FIMIZA-636172 format. One record per atom (N, C-alpha, C): residue in one letter; x negated, y negated, z negated. Coordinates in steps of 0.02 Angstrom, whole numbers, plus 50000, padded with zeros to 5 digits. Layout:
N
aXYZ
...
//
This chain:
85
x492454931648450
x493174931848450
x493204940248499
x493984942948495
x494394945948540
x495084943348582
x494694944448608
x495424943848671
x496054940548644
x496494944248580
x496904944948560
x497074940648520
x496524937548458
x496234933448437
x496494927548487
x496184925848517
x495864920848577
x496534917648603
x496834921748636
x497624921348671
x498374923148615
x498154924048551
x498794923848524
x499384921848533
x499344915948552
x500024909948535
x500334909148608
x499734912548654
x500134914348735
x500434919248751
x499904927048702
x500564933748712
x500954934748641
x500934929248618
x501614930048564
x502054926048587
x501844919548644
x502484917748689
x502824922448747
x502194924848780
x502364927948854
x502684935648805
x502434939448743
x502624944648707
x503554943148701
x503614938248686
x504304936848656
x504824937348723
x504614935948794
x505254933648823
x505154939348837
x504364943348872
x504324950948926
x504504955648861
x504384956648841
x504154962048808
x503524964248781
x502994966548749
x502514967348737
x502154970248786
x502234971848859
x501894975448903
x501724970048958
x502444968148958
x502334964149031
x502004958249007
x502204955048919
x501874950548907
x501314948048909
x500974953848879
x500154956148904
x499874957348971
x500144959749025
x500064957949058
x499964951749124
x500604948049096
x500424941249115
x500094937649086
x499954937549006
x499224933948989
x498494935049057
x498814943149045
x498144945949075
x497894940349159
x498714941249209
x498754937049233
x498444931849226
x498644927049187
x498294919749195
x498074920349179
x497364922149137
x496584923649163
x496254925349231
x496594928349230
x496264929049309
x496324925449333
x496914921549342
x497104913649377
x496474909149374
x496564909249300
x496104903949273
x495344906049311
x494944909649321
x494684912849319
x494574913949412
x495324916149437
x495144914849519
x494864906049537
x495074900549488
x495314894449506
x494554891549489
x494114894749410
x493354894549436
x492784895249484
x492984898949482
x492694904349562
x492564900749610
x493494898049620
x493364895549692
x493084888849684
x493114886049641
x492604879849615
x491834880849631
x491764884349593
x491024884449599
x490764889649662
x491554890349687
x491214891349775
x491174885849837
x491174879549818
x491054873249847
x490474873249839
x490094873249799
x489504872149792
x489064876949802
x489334882849816
x488894888349828
x489014891249913
x489024886549971
x489344888950015
x488604897350039
x488794897750100
x488514903350132
x488014899350173
x487534903650176
x487164896950235
x487084901750311
x487624903750308
x487544905650406
x488264906250411
x488864905450361
x489264901950383
x489534894150332
x489494890650322
x489724884550265
x490244882850250
x490644885950304
x491424884950284
x491484891250230
x491214896350231
x491354901150167
x490834900350114
x491334905050052
x490704901449995
x490324910150018
x489424911849952
x489274914349939
x489474922149981
x488924927249999
x489764933350017
x489854937249922
x489214934549865
x489214939049806
x489994936649766
x490114926149785
x490834923049783
x491184927349812
x491224929949868
x491654931649912
x492014939749879
x491884943849853
x491564948449835
x491834948349747
x491744944549742
x492004942849673
x492904937749691
x492734934249719
x493724931849731
x494144939649741
x493844943949782
x494204947949826
x494094952549759
x493824953349702
x493894959749654
x494694953449623
x494574949249593
x495134946549560
x495634945849602
x495624942249657
x496284946249684
x496724951149673
x496104956149684
x496504964149678
x496804965349634
x496644963949590
x496744964249501
x497354961049506
x497354956449519
x498124953049533
x498364952649524
x498514958349629
x499074960149651
x499254967949597
x498784968849586
x498774977749529
x499234975349474
x499154969849452
x499614967849378
x500174966149404
x500014962649460
x501124960949489
x501464965849502
x501094972649530
x501264978349559
x501654979149488
x501064981849428
x501314985949381
x502064980749332
x502084973249337
x502464970149330
x503444973249373
x503044972949431
x503854975149464
x504084979249444
x503604984749433
x503894991049441
x504214992649357
x503774990149315
x504044986249237
x504764985049256
x504834980749292
x505714976649316
x506024980449326
x505994985549385
x506344988349415
x506384994649363
x506044999049318
x506335005649258
x506575001849195
x506654995849188
x506924994449144
x507584991649167
x507804992949232
x508414989049242
x508904996049247
//
């Protein structure tokens, strides 16, 4: 099942509220946030041997990538907002 079918209800809701482009970006942002939460929870159990207060380096890289993707999506949404005014 592809993501457009799987998230159809969310897509319809957000696309109606925000338009097609921003609605799809909002759903992508929600998916990234859910992934960030799950990865963060996993990081509680997979701690670094050198620094037990931090997740393992591979999880730190995944978390940084997800956060970076979220920031990019948020910046695109802000640009779309300003360009529509």
